[in-house]
Chimera marker file (.cmm) of the C-alpha trace (Angstrom):
<marker_set name="trace">
<marker id="1" x="-1.558" y="-4.119" z="-18.721" r="1" g="1" b="0" radius="0.5"/>
<marker id="2" x="-0.301" y="-1.521" z="-16.259" r="1" g="1" b="0" radius="0.5"/>
<marker id="3" x="-2.708" y="0.487" z="-14.153" r="1" g="1" b="0" radius="0.5"/>
<marker id="4" x="-2.235" y="4.211" z="-13.883" r="1" g="1" b="0" radius="0.5"/>
<marker id="5" x="-1.250" y="5.108" z="-10.325" r="1" g="1" b="0" radius="0.5"/>
<marker id="6" x="-3.353" y="7.532" z="-8.319" r="1" g="1" b="0" radius="0.5"/>
<marker id="7" x="-0.521" y="8.113" z="-5.847" r="1" g="1" b="0" radius="0.5"/>
<marker id="8" x="0.547" y="11.751" z="-5.746" r="1" g="1" b="0" radius="0.5"/>
<marker id="9" x="3.923" y="12.656" z="-4.279" r="1" g="1" b="0" radius="0.5"/>
<marker id="10" x="4.801" y="16.313" z="-3.752" r="1" g="1" b="0" radius="0.5"/>
<marker id="11" x="7.987" y="18.183" z="-2.918" r="1" g="1" b="0" radius="0.5"/>
<marker id="12" x="8.330" y="20.890" z="-0.257" r="1" g="1" b="0" radius="0.5"/>
<marker id="13" x="11.802" y="22.180" z="-1.113" r="1" g="1" b="0" radius="0.5"/>
<marker id="14" x="11.727" y="25.192" z="1.227" r="1" g="1" b="0" radius="0.5"/>
<marker id="15" x="9.881" y="23.389" z="4.046" r="1" g="1" b="0" radius="0.5"/>
<marker id="16" x="7.028" y="25.905" z="4.072" r="1" g="1" b="0" radius="0.5"/>
<marker id="17" x="4.345" y="23.215" z="4.186" r="1" g="1" b="0" radius="0.5"/>
<marker id="18" x="5.890" y="21.217" z="7.016" r="1" g="1" b="0" radius="0.5"/>
<marker id="19" x="6.469" y="24.411" z="8.997" r="1" g="1" b="0" radius="0.5"/>
<marker id="20" x="2.835" y="25.464" z="8.625" r="1" g="1" b="0" radius="0.5"/>
<marker id="21" x="1.622" y="21.955" z="9.552" r="1" g="1" b="0" radius="0.5"/>
<marker id="22" x="3.864" y="21.813" z="12.624" r="1" g="1" b="0" radius="0.5"/>
<marker id="23" x="5.714" y="18.814" z="11.221" r="1" g="1" b="0" radius="0.5"/>
<marker id="24" x="9.236" y="20.213" z="11.560" r="1" g="1" b="0" radius="0.5"/>
<marker id="25" x="11.721" y="19.257" z="14.225" r="1" g="1" b="0" radius="0.5"/>
<marker id="26" x="15.242" y="20.311" z="15.174" r="1" g="1" b="0" radius="0.5"/>
<marker id="27" x="17.103" y="17.027" z="14.860" r="1" g="1" b="0" radius="0.5"/>
<marker id="28" x="20.228" y="18.423" z="16.562" r="1" g="1" b="0" radius="0.5"/>
<marker id="29" x="23.655" y="16.861" z="16.069" r="1" g="1" b="0" radius="0.5"/>
<marker id="30" x="24.471" y="19.443" z="13.401" r="1" g="1" b="0" radius="0.5"/>
<marker id="31" x="21.596" y="18.205" z="11.245" r="1" g="1" b="0" radius="0.5"/>
<marker id="32" x="19.293" y="21.106" z="12.104" r="1" g="1" b="0" radius="0.5"/>
<marker id="33" x="15.626" y="21.539" z="11.300" r="1" g="1" b="0" radius="0.5"/>
<marker id="34" x="14.158" y="18.703" z="9.285" r="1" g="1" b="0" radius="0.5"/>
<marker id="35" x="10.722" y="17.430" z="8.441" r="1" g="1" b="0" radius="0.5"/>
<marker id="36" x="9.326" y="14.742" z="10.691" r="1" g="1" b="0" radius="0.5"/>
<marker id="37" x="8.534" y="11.492" z="8.911" r="1" g="1" b="0" radius="0.5"/>
<marker id="38" x="4.848" y="11.726" z="8.026" r="1" g="1" b="0" radius="0.5"/>
<marker id="39" x="2.144" y="10.430" z="5.700" r="1" g="1" b="0" radius="0.5"/>
<marker id="40" x="-0.972" y="12.380" z="4.761" r="1" g="1" b="0" radius="0.5"/>
<marker id="41" x="-3.822" y="10.362" z="3.268" r="1" g="1" b="0" radius="0.5"/>
<marker id="42" x="-6.381" y="12.503" z="1.457" r="1" g="1" b="0" radius="0.5"/>
<marker id="43" x="-9.428" y="11.772" z="-0.665" r="1" g="1" b="0" radius="0.5"/>
<marker id="44" x="-10.538" y="14.409" z="-3.155" r="1" g="1" b="0" radius="0.5"/>
<marker id="45" x="-8.446" y="17.031" z="-1.355" r="1" g="1" b="0" radius="0.5"/>
<marker id="46" x="-9.843" y="16.227" z="2.105" r="1" g="1" b="0" radius="0.5"/>
<marker id="47" x="-7.365" y="14.881" z="4.663" r="1" g="1" b="0" radius="0.5"/>
<marker id="48" x="-8.478" y="11.513" z="6.037" r="1" g="1" b="0" radius="0.5"/>
<marker id="49" x="-5.415" y="10.540" z="8.091" r="1" g="1" b="0" radius="0.5"/>
<marker id="50" x="-2.119" y="12.057" z="9.227" r="1" g="1" b="0" radius="0.5"/>
<marker id="51" x="0.500" y="9.575" z="10.406" r="1" g="1" b="0" radius="0.5"/>
<marker id="52" x="3.596" y="10.982" z="12.145" r="1" g="1" b="0" radius="0.5"/>
<marker id="53" x="6.757" y="9.465" z="13.575" r="1" g="1" b="0" radius="0.5"/>
<marker id="54" x="8.911" y="11.494" z="15.961" r="1" g="1" b="0" radius="0.5"/>
<marker id="55" x="12.703" y="11.671" z="15.861" r="1" g="1" b="0" radius="0.5"/>
<marker id="56" x="15.161" y="10.146" z="13.443" r="1" g="1" b="0" radius="0.5"/>
<marker id="57" x="14.821" y="6.497" z="14.430" r="1" g="1" b="0" radius="0.5"/>
<marker id="58" x="11.103" y="5.961" z="14.992" r="1" g="1" b="0" radius="0.5"/>
<marker id="59" x="9.333" y="4.160" z="12.154" r="1" g="1" b="0" radius="0.5"/>
<marker id="60" x="6.181" y="2.813" z="13.754" r="1" g="1" b="0" radius="0.5"/>
<marker id="61" x="3.295" y="4.856" z="12.327" r="1" g="1" b="0" radius="0.5"/>
<marker id="62" x="4.690" y="5.625" z="8.870" r="1" g="1" b="0" radius="0.5"/>
<marker id="63" x="6.219" y="2.266" z="7.969" r="1" g="1" b="0" radius="0.5"/>
<marker id="64" x="5.192" y="0.723" z="4.670" r="1" g="1" b="0" radius="0.5"/>
<marker id="65" x="3.331" y="-1.987" z="6.569" r="1" g="1" b="0" radius="0.5"/>
<marker id="66" x="1.328" y="0.577" z="8.574" r="1" g="1" b="0" radius="0.5"/>
<marker id="67" x="0.388" y="2.586" z="5.508" r="1" g="1" b="0" radius="0.5"/>
<marker id="68" x="-0.571" y="-0.502" z="3.475" r="1" g="1" b="0" radius="0.5"/>
<marker id="69" x="-2.664" y="-1.758" z="6.403" r="1" g="1" b="0" radius="0.5"/>
<marker id="70" x="-4.413" y="1.610" z="6.630" r="1" g="1" b="0" radius="0.5"/>
<marker id="71" x="-5.135" y="1.731" z="2.897" r="1" g="1" b="0" radius="0.5"/>
<marker id="72" x="-6.214" y="-1.899" z="2.515" r="1" g="1" b="0" radius="0.5"/>
<marker id="73" x="-10.015" y="-2.225" z="2.540" r="1" g="1" b="0" radius="0.5"/>
<marker id="74" x="-11.273" y="-4.353" z="5.394" r="1" g="1" b="0" radius="0.5"/>
<marker id="75" x="-13.216" y="-7.472" z="4.310" r="1" g="1" b="0" radius="0.5"/>
<marker id="76" x="-16.928" y="-7.456" z="4.954" r="1" g="1" b="0" radius="0.5"/>
<marker id="77" x="-18.215" y="-9.691" z="7.719" r="1" g="1" b="0" radius="0.5"/>
<marker id="78" x="-19.342" y="-12.840" z="5.858" r="1" g="1" b="0" radius="0.5"/>
<marker id="79" x="-22.027" y="-13.680" z="8.393" r="1" g="1" b="0" radius="0.5"/>
<marker id="80" x="-24.214" y="-10.714" z="9.292" r="1" g="1" b="0" radius="0.5"/>
<marker id="81" x="-25.255" y="-10.825" z="12.928" r="1" g="1" b="0" radius="0.5"/>
<marker id="82" x="-28.895" y="-10.891" z="13.912" r="1" g="1" b="0" radius="0.5"/>
<marker id="83" x="-30.421" y="-9.569" z="17.085" r="1" g="1" b="0" radius="0.5"/>
<marker id="84" x="-30.684" y="-13.172" z="18.316" r="1" g="1" b="0" radius="0.5"/>
<marker id="85" x="-26.864" y="-13.507" z="18.076" r="1" g="1" b="0" radius="0.5"/>
<marker id="86" x="-26.294" y="-10.672" z="20.512" r="1" g="1" b="0" radius="0.5"/>
<marker id="87" x="-29.340" y="-11.281" z="22.734" r="1" g="1" b="0" radius="0.5"/>
<marker id="88" x="-29.715" y="-14.998" z="23.474" r="1" g="1" b="0" radius="0.5"/>
<marker id="89" x="-32.600" y="-14.447" z="25.923" r="1" g="1" b="0" radius="0.5"/>
<marker id="90" x="-35.433" y="-15.514" z="23.557" r="1" g="1" b="0" radius="0.5"/>
<marker id="91" x="-33.523" y="-18.595" z="22.429" r="1" g="1" b="0" radius="0.5"/>
<marker id="92" x="-32.800" y="-19.662" z="25.992" r="1" g="1" b="0" radius="0.5"/>
<marker id="93" x="-36.465" y="-19.231" z="26.959" r="1" g="1" b="0" radius="0.5"/>
<marker id="94" x="-37.538" y="-21.207" z="23.893" r="1" g="1" b="0" radius="0.5"/>
<marker id="95" x="-35.055" y="-23.973" z="24.759" r="1" g="1" b="0" radius="0.5"/>
<marker id="96" x="-36.331" y="-24.211" z="28.359" r="1" g="1" b="0" radius="0.5"/>
<marker id="97" x="-39.917" y="-24.358" z="27.109" r="1" g="1" b="0" radius="0.5"/>
<marker id="98" x="-39.042" y="-27.097" z="24.580" r="1" g="1" b="0" radius="0.5"/>
<marker id="99" x="-37.235" y="-29.124" z="27.263" r="1" g="1" b="0" radius="0.5"/>
<marker id="100" x="-40.217" y="-28.818" z="29.617" r="1" g="1" b="0" radius="0.5"/>
<marker id="101" x="-42.627" y="-29.883" z="26.845" r="1" g="1" b="0" radius="0.5"/>
<marker id="102" x="-40.446" y="-32.910" z="25.969" r="1" g="1" b="0" radius="0.5"/>
<marker id="103" x="-40.326" y="-33.916" z="29.644" r="1" g="1" b="0" radius="0.5"/>
<marker id="104" x="-44.136" y="-33.582" z="29.916" r="1" g="1" b="0" radius="0.5"/>
<marker id="105" x="-44.653" y="-35.736" z="26.823" r="1" g="1" b="0" radius="0.5"/>
<marker id="106" x="-42.211" y="-38.380" z="28.084" r="1" g="1" b="0" radius="0.5"/>
<marker id="107" x="-43.179" y="-38.416" z="31.762" r="1" g="1" b="0" radius="0.5"/>
<marker id="108" x="-46.733" y="-37.103" z="31.779" r="1" g="1" b="0" radius="0.5"/>
<marker id="109" x="-47.866" y="-35.951" z="35.232" r="1" g="1" b="0" radius="0.5"/>
<marker id="110" x="-44.494" y="-37.035" z="36.672" r="1" g="1" b="0" radius="0.5"/>
<marker id="111" x="-42.595" y="-34.348" z="34.697" r="1" g="1" b="0" radius="0.5"/>
<marker id="112" x="-40.157" y="-32.260" z="36.777" r="1" g="1" b="0" radius="0.5"/>
<marker id="113" x="-41.573" y="-28.930" z="37.894" r="1" g="1" b="0" radius="0.5"/>
<marker id="114" x="-39.914" y="-25.790" z="36.516" r="1" g="1" b="0" radius="0.5"/>
<link id1="1" id2="2" r="1" g="1" b="0" radius="0.2"/>
<link id1="2" id2="3" r="1" g="1" b="0" radius="0.2"/>
<link id1="3" id2="4" r="1" g="1" b="0" radius="0.2"/>
<link id1="4" id2="5" r="1" g="1" b="0" radius="0.2"/>
<link id1="5" id2="6" r="1" g="1" b="0" radius="0.2"/>
<link id1="6" id2="7" r="1" g="1" b="0" radius="0.2"/>
<link id1="7" id2="8" r="1" g="1" b="0" radius="0.2"/>
<link id1="8" id2="9" r="1" g="1" b="0" radius="0.2"/>
<link id1="9" id2="10" r="1" g="1" b="0" radius="0.2"/>
<link id1="10" id2="11" r="1" g="1" b="0" radius="0.2"/>
<link id1="11" id2="12" r="1" g="1" b="0" radius="0.2"/>
<link id1="12" id2="13" r="1" g="1" b="0" radius="0.2"/>
<link id1="13" id2="14" r="1" g="1" b="0" radius="0.2"/>
<link id1="14" id2="15" r="1" g="1" b="0" radius="0.2"/>
<link id1="15" id2="16" r="1" g="1" b="0" radius="0.2"/>
<link id1="16" id2="17" r="1" g="1" b="0" radius="0.2"/>
<link id1="17" id2="18" r="1" g="1" b="0" radius="0.2"/>
<link id1="18" id2="19" r="1" g="1" b="0" radius="0.2"/>
<link id1="19" id2="20" r="1" g="1" b="0" radius="0.2"/>
<link id1="20" id2="21" r="1" g="1" b="0" radius="0.2"/>
<link id1="21" id2="22" r="1" g="1" b="0" radius="0.2"/>
<link id1="22" id2="23" r="1" g="1" b="0" radius="0.2"/>
<link id1="23" id2="24" r="1" g="1" b="0" radius="0.2"/>
<link id1="24" id2="25" r="1" g="1" b="0" radius="0.2"/>
<link id1="25" id2="26" r="1" g="1" b="0" radius="0.2"/>
<link id1="26" id2="27" r="1" g="1" b="0" radius="0.2"/>
<link id1="27" id2="28" r="1" g="1" b="0" radius="0.2"/>
<link id1="28" id2="29" r="1" g="1" b="0" radius="0.2"/>
<link id1="29" id2="30" r="1" g="1" b="0" radius="0.2"/>
<link id1="30" id2="31" r="1" g="1" b="0" radius="0.2"/>
<link id1="31" id2="32" r="1" g="1" b="0" radius="0.2"/>
<link id1="32" id2="33" r="1" g="1" b="0" radius="0.2"/>
<link id1="33" id2="34" r="1" g="1" b="0" radius="0.2"/>
<link id1="34" id2="35" r="1" g="1" b="0" radius="0.2"/>
<link id1="35" id2="36" r="1" g="1" b="0" radius="0.2"/>
<link id1="36" id2="37" r="1" g="1" b="0" radius="0.2"/>
<link id1="37" id2="38" r="1" g="1" b="0" radius="0.2"/>
<link id1="38" id2="39" r="1" g="1" b="0" radius="0.2"/>
<link id1="39" id2="40" r="1" g="1" b="0" radius="0.2"/>
<link id1="40" id2="41" r="1" g="1" b="0" radius="0.2"/>
<link id1="41" id2="42" r="1" g="1" b="0" radius="0.2"/>
<link id1="42" id2="43" r="1" g="1" b="0" radius="0.2"/>
<link id1="43" id2="44" r="1" g="1" b="0" radius="0.2"/>
<link id1="44" id2="45" r="1" g="1" b="0" radius="0.2"/>
<link id1="45" id2="46" r="1" g="1" b="0" radius="0.2"/>
<link id1="46" id2="47" r="1" g="1" b="0" radius="0.2"/>
<link id1="47" id2="48" r="1" g="1" b="0" radius="0.2"/>
<link id1="48" id2="49" r="1" g="1" b="0" radius="0.2"/>
<link id1="49" id2="50" r="1" g="1" b="0" radius="0.2"/>
<link id1="50" id2="51" r="1" g="1" b="0" radius="0.2"/>
<link id1="51" id2="52" r="1" g="1" b="0" radius="0.2"/>
<link id1="52" id2="53" r="1" g="1" b="0" radius="0.2"/>
<link id1="53" id2="54" r="1" g="1" b="0" radius="0.2"/>
<link id1="54" id2="55" r="1" g="1" b="0" radius="0.2"/>
<link id1="55" id2="56" r="1" g="1" b="0" radius="0.2"/>
<link id1="56" id2="57" r="1" g="1" b="0" radius="0.2"/>
<link id1="57" id2="58" r="1" g="1" b="0" radius="0.2"/>
<link id1="58" id2="59" r="1" g="1" b="0" radius="0.2"/>
<link id1="59" id2="60" r="1" g="1" b="0" radius="0.2"/>
<link id1="60" id2="61" r="1" g="1" b="0" radius="0.2"/>
<link id1="61" id2="62" r="1" g="1" b="0" radius="0.2"/>
<link id1="62" id2="63" r="1" g="1" b="0" radius="0.2"/>
<link id1="63" id2="64" r="1" g="1" b="0" radius="0.2"/>
<link id1="64" id2="65" r="1" g="1" b="0" radius="0.2"/>
<link id1="65" id2="66" r="1" g="1" b="0" radius="0.2"/>
<link id1="66" id2="67" r="1" g="1" b="0" radius="0.2"/>
<link id1="67" id2="68" r="1" g="1" b="0" radius="0.2"/>
<link id1="68" id2="69" r="1" g="1" b="0" radius="0.2"/>
<link id1="69" id2="70" r="1" g="1" b="0" radius="0.2"/>
<link id1="70" id2="71" r="1" g="1" b="0" radius="0.2"/>
<link id1="71" id2="72" r="1" g="1" b="0" radius="0.2"/>
<link id1="72" id2="73" r="1" g="1" b="0" radius="0.2"/>
<link id1="73" id2="74" r="1" g="1" b="0" radius="0.2"/>
<link id1="74" id2="75" r="1" g="1" b="0" radius="0.2"/>
<link id1="75" id2="76" r="1" g="1" b="0" radius="0.2"/>
<link id1="76" id2="77" r="1" g="1" b="0" radius="0.2"/>
<link id1="77" id2="78" r="1" g="1" b="0" radius="0.2"/>
<link id1="78" id2="79" r="1" g="1" b="0" radius="0.2"/>
<link id1="79" id2="80" r="1" g="1" b="0" radius="0.2"/>
<link id1="80" id2="81" r="1" g="1" b="0" radius="0.2"/>
<link id1="81" id2="82" r="1" g="1" b="0" radius="0.2"/>
<link id1="82" id2="83" r="1" g="1" b="0" radius="0.2"/>
<link id1="83" id2="84" r="1" g="1" b="0" radius="0.2"/>
<link id1="84" id2="85" r="1" g="1" b="0" radius="0.2"/>
<link id1="85" id2="86" r="1" g="1" b="0" radius="0.2"/>
<link id1="86" id2="87" r="1" g="1" b="0" radius="0.2"/>
<link id1="87" id2="88" r="1" g="1" b="0" radius="0.2"/>
<link id1="88" id2="89" r="1" g="1" b="0" radius="0.2"/>
<link id1="89" id2="90" r="1" g="1" b="0" radius="0.2"/>
<link id1="90" id2="91" r="1" g="1" b="0" radius="0.2"/>
<link id1="91" id2="92" r="1" g="1" b="0" radius="0.2"/>
<link id1="92" id2="93" r="1" g="1" b="0" radius="0.2"/>
<link id1="93" id2="94" r="1" g="1" b="0" radius="0.2"/>
<link id1="94" id2="95" r="1" g="1" b="0" radius="0.2"/>
<link id1="95" id2="96" r="1" g="1" b="0" radius="0.2"/>
<link id1="96" id2="97" r="1" g="1" b="0" radius="0.2"/>
<link id1="97" id2="98" r="1" g="1" b="0" radius="0.2"/>
<link id1="98" id2="99" r="1" g="1" b="0" radius="0.2"/>
<link id1="99" id2="100" r="1" g="1" b="0" radius="0.2"/>
<link id1="100" id2="101" r="1" g="1" b="0" radius="0.2"/>
<link id1="101" id2="102" r="1" g="1" b="0" radius="0.2"/>
<link id1="102" id2="103" r="1" g="1" b="0" radius="0.2"/>
<link id1="103" id2="104" r="1" g="1" b="0" radius="0.2"/>
<link id1="104" id2="105" r="1" g="1" b="0" radius="0.2"/>
<link id1="105" id2="106" r="1" g="1" b="0" radius="0.2"/>
<link id1="106" id2="107" r="1" g="1" b="0" radius="0.2"/>
<link id1="107" id2="108" r="1" g="1" b="0" radius="0.2"/>
<link id1="108" id2="109" r="1" g="1" b="0" radius="0.2"/>
<link id1="109" id2="110" r="1" g="1" b="0" radius="0.2"/>
<link id1="110" id2="111" r="1" g="1" b="0" radius="0.2"/>
<link id1="111" id2="112" r="1" g="1" b="0" radius="0.2"/>
<link id1="112" id2="113" r="1" g="1" b="0" radius="0.2"/>
<link id1="113" id2="114" r="1" g="1" b="0" radius="0.2"/>
</marker_set>
């Protein structure tokens, strides 16, 4: 079963939109004014991202791989971090205390002094 696409592609035959967005460039070499390569990502009519590549040869920001990466949801962190993960101080203190207690039990009065 095919899913209905939510991708909307629009035409700007006269270049009015790209002119008003500042996304037009004189490419020279007899080519003249042309639209820069760009991608606009919008949700419910609100622009989330604008990706632009300059010149005729640049294809870094608007490549298919870049756009797919941008639109692919990031996986959730499978192991939520606790405050003990980022602040090991209490665990270290507890470990030192446990080591001292074990030494006291094993060696009695001869336990090393901390």
